[in-house]
PATIZA-463863 format. One line per field, with one value per atom (N, C-alpha, C): residue number from 1; atom name; x, y, z. Coordinates in nm, 2 decimals, padded with zeros to 4 digits. Example, Ala and Ser with C-alpha at 12.3 -4.5 7.8 and 13.67 -1.06 7.14 Angstrom:
% PATIZA-463863
resi [1, 1, 1, 2, 2, 2]
name [N, CA, C, N, CA, C]
X [01.32, 01.23, 01.32, 01.28, 01.37, 01.29]
Y [-00.57, -00.45, -00.33, -00.22, -00.11, 00.00]
Z [00.78, 00.78, 00.78, 00.71, 00.71, 00.79]
//
This chain:
% PATIZA-463863
resi [1, 1, 1, 2, 2, 2, 3, 3, 3, 4, 4, 4, 5, 5, 5, 6, 6, 6, 7, 7, 7, 8, 8, 8, 9, 9, 9, 10, 10, 10, 11, 11, 11, 12, 12, 12, 13, 13, 13, 14, 14, 14, 15, 15, 15, 16, 16, 16, 17, 17, 17, 18, 18, 18, 19, 19, 19, 20, 20, 20, 21, 21, 21, 22, 22, 22, 23, 23, 23, 24, 24, 24, 25, 25, 25, 26, 26, 26, 27, 27, 27, 28, 28, 28, 29, 29, 29, 30, 30, 30, 31, 31, 31, 32, 32, 32, 33, 33, 33, 34, 34, 34, 35, 35, 35, 36, 36, 36, 37, 37, 37, 38, 38, 38, 39, 39, 39, 40, 40, 40, 41, 41, 41, 42, 42, 42, 43, 43, 43, 44, 44, 44, 45, 45, 45, 46, 46, 46, 47, 47, 47, 48, 48, 48, 49, 49, 49, 50, 50, 50, 51, 51, 51, 52, 52, 52, 53, 53, 53, 54, 54, 54, 55, 55, 55, 56, 56, 56, 57, 57, 57, 58, 58, 58, 59, 59, 59, 60, 60, 60, 61, 61, 61, 62, 62, 62, 63, 63, 63, 64, 64, 64, 65, 65, 65, 66, 66, 66, 67, 67, 67, 68, 68, 68, 69, 69, 69, 70, 70, 70, 71, 71, 71, 72, 72, 72, 73, 73, 73, 74, 74, 74, 75, 75, 75, 76, 76, 76, 77, 77, 77, 78, 78, 78, 79, 79, 79, 80, 80, 80, 81, 81, 81, 82, 82, 82, 83, 83, 83, 84, 84, 84, 85, 85, 85, 86, 86, 86, 87, 87, 87, 88, 88, 88, 89, 89, 89, 90, 90, 90, 91, 91, 91, 92, 92, 92, 93, 93, 93, 94, 94, 94, 95, 95, 95, 96, 96, 96, 97, 97, 97, 98, 98, 98, 99, 99, 99, 100, 100, 100, 101, 101, 101, 102, 102, 102, 103, 103, 103, 104, 104, 104, 105, 105, 105, 106, 106, 106, 107, 107, 107, 108, 108, 108, 109, 109, 109, 110, 110, 110, 111, 111, 111, 112, 112, 112, 113, 113, 113, 114, 114, 114, 115, 115, 115, 116, 116, 116, 117, 117, 117, 118, 118, 118, 119, 119, 119, 120, 120, 120, 121, 121, 121, 122, 122, 122, 123, 123, 123, 124, 124, 124, 125, 125, 125, 126, 126, 126, 127, 127, 127, 128, 128, 128, 129, 129, 129, 130, 130, 130, 131, 131, 131, 132, 132, 132, 133, 133, 133, 134, 134, 134, 135, 135, 135, 136, 136, 136, 137, 137, 137, 138, 138, 138, 139, 139, 139, 140, 140, 140, 141, 141, 141, 142, 142, 142, 143, 143, 143]
name [N, CA, C, N, CA, C, N, CA, C, N, CA, C, N, CA, C, N, CA, C, N, CA, C, N, CA, C, N, CA, C, N, CA, C, N, CA, C, N, CA, C, N, CA, C, N, CA, C, N, CA, C, N, CA, C, N, CA, C, N, CA, C, N, CA, C, N, CA, C, N, CA, C, N, CA, C, N, CA, C, N, CA, C, N, CA, C, N, CA, C, N, CA, C, N, CA, C, N, CA, C, N, CA, C, N, CA, C, N, CA, C, N, CA, C, N, CA, C, N, CA, C, N, CA, C, N, CA, C, N, CA, C, N, CA, C, N, CA, C, N, CA, C, N, CA, C, N, CA, C, N, CA, C, N, CA, C, N, CA, C, N, CA, C, N, CA, C, N, CA, C, N, CA, C, N, CA, C, N, CA, C, N, CA, C, N, CA, C, N, CA, C, N, CA, C, N, CA, C, N, CA, C, N, CA, C, N, CA, C, N, CA, C, N, CA, C, N, CA, C, N, CA, C, N, CA, C, N, CA, C, N, CA, C, N, CA, C, N, CA, C, N, CA, C, N, CA, C, N, CA, C, N, CA, C, N, CA, C, N, CA, C, N, CA, C, N, CA, C, N, CA, C, N, CA, C, N, CA, C, N, CA, C, N, CA, C, N, CA, C, N, CA, C, N, CA, C, N, CA, C, N, CA, C, N, CA, C, N, CA, C, N, CA, C, N, CA, C, N, CA, C, N, CA, C, N, CA, C, N, CA, C, N, CA, C, N, CA, C, N, CA, C, N, CA, C, N, CA, C, N, CA, C, N, CA, C, N, CA, C, N, CA, C, N, CA, C, N, CA, C, N, CA, C, N, CA, C, N, CA, C, N, CA, C, N, CA, C, N, CA, C, N, CA, C, N, CA, C, N, CA, C, N, CA, C, N, CA, C, N, CA, C, N, CA, C, N, CA, C, N, CA, C, N, CA, C, N, CA, C, N, CA, C, N, CA, C, N, CA, C, N, CA, C, N, CA, C, N, CA, C, N, CA, C, N, CA, C, N, CA, C, N, CA, C, N, CA, C, N, CA, C, N, CA, C, N, CA, C, N, CA, C, N, CA, C, N, CA, C, N, CA, C, N, CA, C, N, CA, C]
X [-20.46, -20.37, -20.41, -20.32, -20.35, -20.35, -20.29, -20.29, -20.16, -20.08, -19.95, -19.97, -20.08, -20.10, -20.20, -20.24, -20.34, -20.27, -20.33, -20.29, -20.41, -20.40, -20.51, -20.49, -20.58, -20.58, -20.57, -20.64, -20.64, -20.50, -20.42, -20.28, -20.19, -20.24, -20.16, -20.20, -20.30, -20.35, -20.24, -20.25, -20.15, -20.01, -20.00, -19.87, -19.78, -19.84, -19.76, -19.74, -19.63, -19.60, -19.61, -19.63, -19.62, -19.51, -19.41, -19.30, -19.35, -19.31, -19.35, -19.23, -19.21, -19.10, -19.15, -19.16, -19.22, -19.13, -19.13, -19.07, -19.18, -19.24, -19.36, -19.34, -19.41, -19.41, -19.48, -19.43, -19.48, -19.62, -19.69, -19.82, -19.91, -19.91, -20.00, -19.99, -19.87, -19.85, -19.93, -19.94, -20.03, -20.03, -19.92, -19.91, -20.01, -20.07, -20.16, -20.09, -19.97, -19.89, -19.79, -19.79, -19.70, -19.56, -19.53, -19.39, -19.33, -19.41, -19.35, -19.36, -19.24, -19.23, -19.15, -19.22, -19.15, -19.09, -18.97, -18.90, -18.85, -18.83, -18.79, -18.90, -18.85, -18.95, -18.95, -19.06, -19.08, -19.04, -18.94, -18.89, -18.96, -19.03, -19.10, -19.06, -19.01, -18.97, -19.03, -19.08, -19.13, -19.21, -19.29, -19.37, -19.51, -19.60, -19.74, -19.76, -19.82, -19.85, -19.97, -20.03, -20.13, -20.08, -20.12, -20.09, -20.22, -20.26, -20.40, -20.50, -20.58, -20.68, -20.64, -20.52, -20.47, -20.37, -20.40, -20.30, -20.19, -20.07, -19.95, -19.87, -19.85, -19.77, -19.65, -19.53, -19.40, -19.33, -19.30, -19.23, -19.12, -19.02, -18.92, -18.95, -18.94, -18.97, -18.86, -18.82, -18.73, -18.78, -18.77, -18.81, -18.73, -18.72, -18.65, -18.76, -18.75, -18.85, -18.77, -18.83, -18.77, -18.86, -18.80, -18.87, -18.80, -18.86, -18.79, -18.71, -18.59, -18.51, -18.58, -18.59, -18.66, -18.59, -18.46, -18.39, -18.39, -18.35, -18.33, -18.44, -18.52, -18.62, -18.57, -18.44, -18.39, -18.44, -18.45, -18.50, -18.39, -18.44, -18.35, -18.40, -18.31, -18.35, -18.31, -18.40, -18.38, -18.42, -18.34, -18.38, -18.48, -18.59, -18.68, -18.68, -18.66, -18.65, -18.74, -18.83, -18.91, -18.85, -18.78, -18.71, -18.80, -18.91, -18.99, -19.14, -19.20, -19.34, -19.42, -19.50, -19.58, -19.73, -19.81, -19.96, -20.03, -20.13, -20.21, -20.35, -20.42, -20.56, -20.63, -20.74, -20.82, -20.87, -20.84, -20.89, -21.04, -21.10, -21.25, -21.32, -21.26, -21.32, -21.30, -21.22, -21.20, -21.29, -21.41, -21.52, -21.48, -21.41, -21.37, -21.25, -21.18, -21.06, -20.94, -20.95, -20.84, -20.82, -20.69, -20.66, -20.57, -20.61, -20.53, -20.45, -20.32, -20.24, -20.19, -20.25, -20.20, -20.22, -20.34, -20.37, -20.28, -20.27, -20.19, -20.04, -19.99, -19.86, -19.84, -19.93, -19.93, -19.92, -20.01, -20.01, -19.88, -19.82, -19.69, -19.58, -19.58, -19.47, -19.49, -19.61, -19.63, -19.60, -19.62, -19.59, -19.44, -19.36, -19.21, -19.15, -19.23, -19.17, -19.11, -19.00, -18.94, -19.03, -19.03, -19.10, -19.05, -18.92, -18.85, -18.72, -18.68, -18.56, -18.47, -18.34, -18.24, -18.14, -18.10, -18.00, -17.86, -17.77, -17.63, -17.61, -17.68, -17.67, -17.70, -17.81, -17.85, -17.76, -17.68, -17.60, -17.61, -17.74, -17.77, -17.67, -17.61, -17.51, -17.58, -17.71, -17.78, -17.82, -17.80, -17.84, -17.77, -17.65, -17.57, -17.63, -17.68, -17.74, -17.88, -17.94, -18.08, -18.07, -17.96, -17.95, -17.98, -17.95, -17.99, -18.14, -18.21, -18.36, -18.43, -18.35, -18.41, -18.37, -18.46, -18.43, -18.46, -18.36, -18.38, -18.34, -18.35, -18.31, -18.42, -18.54, -18.65, -18.63, -18.54, -18.51, -18.38, -18.32, -18.19, -18.08, -18.10, -17.99, -17.96, -17.83, -17.79, -17.75, -17.79, -17.76, -17.66]
Y [-00.95, -01.02, -01.04, -01.04, -01.06, -01.20, -01.22, -01.36, -01.44, -01.38, -01.45, -01.58, -01.61, -01.74, -01.83, -01.79, -01.86, -01.95, -02.07, -02.16, -02.18, -02.15, -02.17, -02.31, -02.40, -02.54, -02.55, -02.47, -02.49, -02.47, -02.40, -02.37, -02.50, -02.59, -02.71, -02.84, -02.82, -02.94, -02.97, -03.10, -03.14, -03.16, -03.19, -03.21, -03.09, -02.97, -02.85, -02.83, -02.76, -02.72, -02.57, -02.52, -02.38, -02.35, -02.28, -02.24, -02.13, -02.14, -02.04, -01.98, -01.86, -01.78, -01.65, -01.63, -01.51, -01.46, -01.33, -01.27, -01.18, -01.22, -01.15, -01.10, -00.99, -00.94, -01.05, -01.06, -01.17, -01.15, -01.04, -01.01, -01.13, -01.21, -01.32, -01.42, -01.43, -01.53, -01.50, -01.38, -01.33, -01.43, -01.44, -01.54, -01.51, -01.40, -01.36, -01.37, -01.34, -01.34, -01.22, -01.12, -01.01, -01.04, -01.16, -01.20, -01.27, -01.30, -01.36, -01.26, -01.22, -01.12, -01.18, -01.18, -01.22, -01.10, -01.11, -01.00, -01.02, -00.91, -00.93, -00.99, -01.04, -01.10, -01.25, -01.31, -01.46, -01.50, -01.58, -01.63, -01.77, -01.78, -01.90, -01.94, -02.07, -02.12, -02.27, -02.30, -02.43, -02.45, -02.56, -02.59, -02.64, -02.62, -02.67, -02.75, -02.87, -02.95, -03.04, -03.10, -03.20, -03.34, -03.43, -03.57, -03.64, -03.66, -03.71, -03.60, -03.62, -03.52, -03.44, -03.46, -03.41, -03.29, -03.18, -03.07, -03.10, -03.09, -03.11, -02.99, -02.94, -02.81, -02.85, -02.82, -02.85, -02.72, -02.68, -02.55, -02.56, -02.46, -02.43, -02.29, -02.27, -02.14, -02.10, -01.97, -01.92, -01.78, -01.77, -01.64, -01.63, -01.51, -01.48, -01.45, -01.51, -01.49, -01.44, -01.35, -01.30, -01.35, -01.41, -01.47, -01.42, -01.44, -01.41, -01.53, -01.50, -01.60, -01.66, -01.79, -01.86, -01.84, -01.80, -01.78, -01.63, -01.54, -01.40, -01.31, -01.35, -01.27, -01.17, -01.18, -01.09, -01.14, -01.05, -01.09, -01.17, -01.28, -01.37, -01.38, -01.35, -01.37, -01.51, -01.58, -01.72, -01.74, -01.80, -01.84, -01.95, -01.95, -02.06, -02.11, -02.24, -02.29, -02.42, -02.41, -02.52, -02.58, -02.69, -02.75, -02.82, -02.87, -02.96, -02.95, -02.83, -02.82, -02.88, -02.97, -03.04, -03.03, -02.99, -02.99, -03.05, -03.13, -03.19, -03.15, -03.13, -03.10, -03.16, -03.22, -03.28, -03.17, -03.17, -03.06, -03.07, -03.18, -03.19, -03.10, -03.08, -03.00, -02.85, -02.82, -02.68, -02.63, -02.60, -02.56, -02.44, -02.35, -02.23, -02.25, -02.36, -02.39, -02.32, -02.26, -02.18, -02.23, -02.25, -02.29, -02.18, -02.14, -02.03, -02.11, -02.11, -02.19, -02.10, -01.98, -01.90, -01.97, -02.02, -02.08, -02.20, -02.30, -02.41, -02.37, -02.28, -02.23, -02.16, -02.08, -02.01, -02.11, -02.21, -02.31, -02.39, -02.42, -02.49, -02.41, -02.28, -02.19, -02.18, -02.17, -02.16, -02.29, -02.40, -02.53, -02.55, -02.48, -02.49, -02.41, -02.32, -02.24, -02.33, -02.30, -02.38, -02.36, -02.46, -02.46, -02.35, -02.33, -02.23, -02.18, -02.06, -02.01, -01.97, -01.97, -01.92, -01.84, -01.73, -01.64, -01.70, -01.63, -01.67, -01.82, -01.85, -01.98, -02.09, -02.08, -02.18, -02.18, -02.08, -02.07, -01.94, -01.91, -01.79, -01.76, -01.65, -01.62, -01.61, -01.59, -01.58, -01.71, -01.82, -01.95, -01.99, -01.96, -01.99, -01.93, -01.80, -01.73, -01.80, -01.86, -01.92, -02.07, -02.13, -02.28, -02.32, -02.25, -02.29, -02.30, -02.23, -02.23, -02.33, -02.39, -02.49, -02.63, -02.72, -02.85, -02.95, -03.04, -03.14, -03.09, -03.19, -03.16, -03.11, -03.10, -03.05, -02.91, -02.84, -02.70, -02.68, -02.80, -02.79, -02.77, -02.78, -02.75, -02.89, -02.89, -03.01, -02.95, -03.02, -02.96, -03.05]
Z [-03.00, -03.08, -03.22, -03.31, -03.45, -03.49, -03.61, -03.67, -03.63, -03.55, -03.52, -03.45, -03.39, -03.32, -03.40, -03.52, -03.60, -03.70, -03.71, -03.82, -03.91, -04.03, -04.13, -04.19, -04.16, -04.20, -04.35, -04.42, -04.57, -04.63, -04.57, -04.62, -04.60, -04.52, -04.49, -04.58, -04.66, -04.74, -04.84, -04.89, -04.99, -04.94, -04.81, -04.75, -04.73, -04.73, -04.71, -04.56, -04.53, -04.39, -04.38, -04.27, -04.24, -04.14, -04.18, -04.09, -04.00, -03.88, -03.78, -03.72, -03.73, -03.67, -03.63, -03.50, -03.44, -03.32, -03.30, -03.19, -03.13, -03.02, -02.97, -02.83, -02.80, -02.66, -02.57, -02.45, -02.36, -02.30, -02.34, -02.28, -02.28, -02.38, -02.40, -02.29, -02.22, -02.12, -02.00, -01.96, -01.85, -01.73, -01.65, -01.54, -01.43, -01.42, -01.31, -01.18, -01.17, -01.05, -01.06, -00.98, -00.99, -00.97, -00.91, -00.88, -01.00, -01.10, -01.22, -01.34, -01.39, -01.49, -01.61, -01.72, -01.85, -01.91, -01.95, -02.01, -02.15, -02.22, -02.36, -02.45, -02.56, -02.65, -02.64, -02.67, -02.67, -02.81, -02.83, -02.96, -02.98, -03.09, -03.13, -03.27, -03.28, -03.41, -03.42, -03.54, -03.55, -03.68, -03.68, -03.80, -03.76, -03.85, -03.84, -03.97, -03.95, -04.06, -04.03, -04.13, -04.11, -04.13, -04.03, -04.04, -04.05, -04.17, -04.19, -04.16, -04.07, -04.03, -03.90, -03.86, -03.73, -03.76, -03.70, -03.70, -03.60, -03.65, -03.56, -03.56, -03.44, -03.42, -03.33, -03.39, -03.32, -03.31, -03.19, -03.17, -03.07, -03.08, -02.98, -02.94, -02.81, -02.75, -02.65, -02.66, -02.57, -02.51, -02.38, -02.32, -02.19, -02.13, -02.00, -01.90, -01.79, -01.68, -01.56, -01.48, -01.36, -01.24, -01.15, -01.03, -00.91, -00.79, -00.66, -00.62, -00.56, -00.50, -00.38, -00.38, -00.27, -00.13, -00.13, -00.01, 00.04, -00.05, -00.01, -00.07, -00.16, -00.23, -00.33, -00.36, -00.47, -00.60, -00.70, -00.83, -00.91, -00.97, -01.05, -01.19, -01.29, -01.43, -01.47, -01.53, -01.57, -01.72, -01.80, -01.93, -01.92, -02.00, -02.01, -02.15, -02.17, -02.30, -02.31, -02.41, -02.44, -02.57, -02.56, -02.67, -02.77, -02.72, -02.80, -02.76, -02.78, -02.75, -02.87, -02.84, -02.95, -02.91, -03.00, -02.98, -03.10, -03.07, -03.18, -03.16, -03.27, -03.27, -03.39, -03.37, -03.48, -03.56, -03.69, -03.78, -03.80, -03.78, -03.79, -03.69, -03.57, -03.47, -03.49, -03.59, -03.61, -03.72, -03.68, -03.78, -03.86, -03.81, -03.88, -03.97, -03.96, -04.04, -03.99, -03.87, -03.81, -03.67, -03.63, -03.50, -03.44, -03.32, -03.25, -03.14, -03.15, -03.05, -02.94, -02.92, -02.81, -02.67, -02.64, -02.51, -02.48, -02.57, -02.55, -02.52, -02.60, -02.58, -02.45, -02.41, -02.28, -02.17, -02.17, -02.07, -02.06, -02.18, -02.18, -02.12, -02.15, -02.09, -01.94, -01.89, -01.75, -01.68, -01.74, -01.68, -01.68, -01.76, -01.76, -01.65, -01.58, -01.48, -01.37, -01.31, -01.20, -01.08, -01.00, -00.87, -00.78, -00.79, -00.71, -00.78, -00.75, -00.81, -00.70, -00.74, -00.64, -00.71, -00.65, -00.72, -00.71, -00.78, -00.78, -00.83, -00.94, -01.00, -00.89, -00.82, -00.72, -00.60, -00.58, -00.46, -00.39, -00.34, -00.27, -00.16, -00.15, -00.04, 00.09, 00.10, 00.22, 00.28, 00.21, 00.25, 00.38, 00.40, 00.52, 00.64, 00.63, 00.74, 00.78, 00.68, 00.71, 00.75, 00.72, 00.73, 00.88, 00.98, 01.12, 01.14, 01.06, 01.07, 00.98, 00.89, 00.80, 00.84, 00.84, 00.88, 00.76, 00.74, 00.63, 00.50, 00.40, 00.26, 00.18, 00.23, 00.15, 00.11, 00.18, 00.15, 00.08, 00.04, -00.03, 00.07, 00.20, 00.30, 00.36, 00.40, 00.48, 00.62, 00.72, 00.86, 00.93]
//
């Protein structure tokens, strides 16, 4: 990775902001699960600024993820939207004067993944065939 995830603290002194607008390949997310596939580009927009001695990073992130349907195992594409990712870092702890936000962003994206996905806008057509085998509402079924 190059400088696309790096914030140079000295550029933010004197009340300046740094606008962030990137379209990046999703390789940096690396979910370490072959069932989770990020597709297309990750769109990142936001700002970085200093609030006193604290670096404040505010971003909006959009990406498409493909997961397996929890009912029929078909692949489901879902938009993933982080409307208000915010990360703070004390600038005193950044000895190099550079903050790489790749890892905090990666973690935030992975935490936004749904616990389960279902095809056909959460109305998998195979659910009716499986409902006799599922008991209770914990599976989203009523019996």
